[in-house]
C-alpha positions in Angstrom: 104.6 78.7 -55.8 102.2 81.9 -54.6 100.4 81.8 -51.0 97.6 83.9 -50.7 96.8 84.4 -47.7 93.4 83.6 -46.3 92.6 86.6 -44.2 89.4 89.2 -46.1 88.8 92.7 -44.9 85.7 93.9 -45.3 84.9 97.3 -46.8 81.9 99.7 -46.5 80.1 100.5 -49.2 81.1 104.4 -48.7 84.9 103.3 -49.6 83.3 101.8 -52.8 81.2 104.1 -53.7 83.7 107.0 -52.8 87.0 105.7 -54.7 84.7 104.6 -57.7 83.8 108.7 -57.5 87.3 109.9 -58.1 88.4 107.5 -59.9 86.6 108.6 -62.1 86.8 112.7 -61.8 90.0 111.9 -62.5 90.0 109.7 -65.0 87.6 112.8 -66.9 90.8 115.7 -65.8 93.5 113.2 -67.2 91.3 112.4 -70.4 88.6 115.0 -71.7 91.0 118.2 -71.4 93.7 117.2 -74.4 91.0 115.0 -76.2 89.0 119.3 -75.9 92.6 120.8 -77.8 93.2 118.0 -80.0 89.4 117.4 -81.6 89.7 121.8 -81.1 92.8 122.8 -82.6 92.1 119.9 -85.3 88.9 121.3 -86.2 90.1 124.4 -85.9 93.3 124.8 -88.7 92.5 121.1 -89.7 96.3 120.5 -88.8 95.8 116.3 -87.3 99.7 116.4 -85.8 99.8 120.2 -84.4 96.5 119.0 -82.3 98.1 115.2 -81.6 101.3 117.5 -80.1 100.4 119.4 -78.4 96.6 116.7 -76.7 99.6 114.7 -76.0 101.7 117.2 -74.3 98.9 118.3 -71.9 98.1 115.4 -71.6 101.2 114.5 -69.9 101.8 117.2 -68.1 98.4 117.3 -66.3 99.8 113.5 -65.6 103.3 114.6 -64.1 100.0 116.6 -61.3 97.8 113.6 -61.0 98.9 112.4 -57.1 97.6 115.9 -56.3 94.5 116.2 -58.3 93.7 113.2 -56.6 94.7 113.7 -53.3 92.8 117.0 -53.7 89.9 114.3 -54.8 89.8 112.6 -51.8 90.6 115.5 -49.5 87.0 117.8 -51.3 84.9 113.6 -51.0 85.8 112.8 -47.9 
């Protein structure tokens, strides 16, 4: 049986809004550049496969650095 603690901690609204903004910016950084590259390559060359490979590749390269990007955003927003 799983027991959950009854202890509730109070979180300020400033921390919640800061977390939401950082998460939003991180999601945009992780998704918009690969999507732009994918659509750009697809519309310029008409090749769906090359656009998908480049888009996914850039997405995963950015994903590797997501912890550093997140720390950078936290330092800026704090």
